[in-house]
Every structure is written in structure tokens, then in C-alpha cells.
C-alpha angles and dihedrals in degrees: 000000000000118000114238118207129178094212133034114248133212123213100230138135111239122173113248136183114202138177132180105258113263091006126137093213119113120265112268122224117220145137136250124243090204140352135214136164088258099049149307141262105233134191105235128204092216140013113277125191122251109265095031111143120227135194105224134196115186120195103207120200091244087084093227123126113308119267112250119206144151115231138187124219106246096176140352128204132185121205138172121250113193120327103319111006122102123198127196123203129181136196109230121197115204109236097169121029130134120253088238092056092046088053090050090055091048092049091051094047095048093042093054097039092056090067 
């Protein structure tokens, strides 16, 4: 079965701060596994349920202001790394992001992928 995506993605590590929407927990610092105009794959520090909403702040390499977005967990997967380390990654769909920030992501993806 061929995977169908609306937006091209770029495998790149981008710094991210995230927090469960309306939560009092501290913001968590992490990195993306990949980025697209429609969302990100993010390394999570704990398992989050599908549908959980997150406040996101992405620090793109263009050094401009961070991208602010609200995302929804589309999927979560745990996997083993080495003998004893477990990683958790989640697919995050952007549900609220400005057109300007979406364009910044596209410009970055297409600029890097032309190399």
C-alpha cells in the first residue's frame, strides 16, 4: 500500500517546545524527526493519547521568530533503541497555524530539498 501525503516532508531535526493545551505542566523541549507544511513527527518525552492537543513552538533554522502552532496527536509509537532505551515519537497534525508560518515551512523544505 502506497502512503499518501498532502504535503512533502523533510527529515530534519528542528528544536521544538511543546505543552499539552490548557495544561499547567512545564513546556517540554524536544526535536522533530521530520517537518511538513501539514505537521511534524516529534520525539515525545511521554506517551500521549491520540487526539491530544498541543501548543507548539518550532525554532526553524532560518533564525526568524519561532513558528507558533496548535497541533493534534494523529498517532504515537514506542520503539526500543539499544538494549534499554525506549523512544516515543508522535505524528502531530497542525490544526491552527498562520498562513505565513506555513509558507515559511514550505520555503525551508523546498530550499533544503533542492540541494
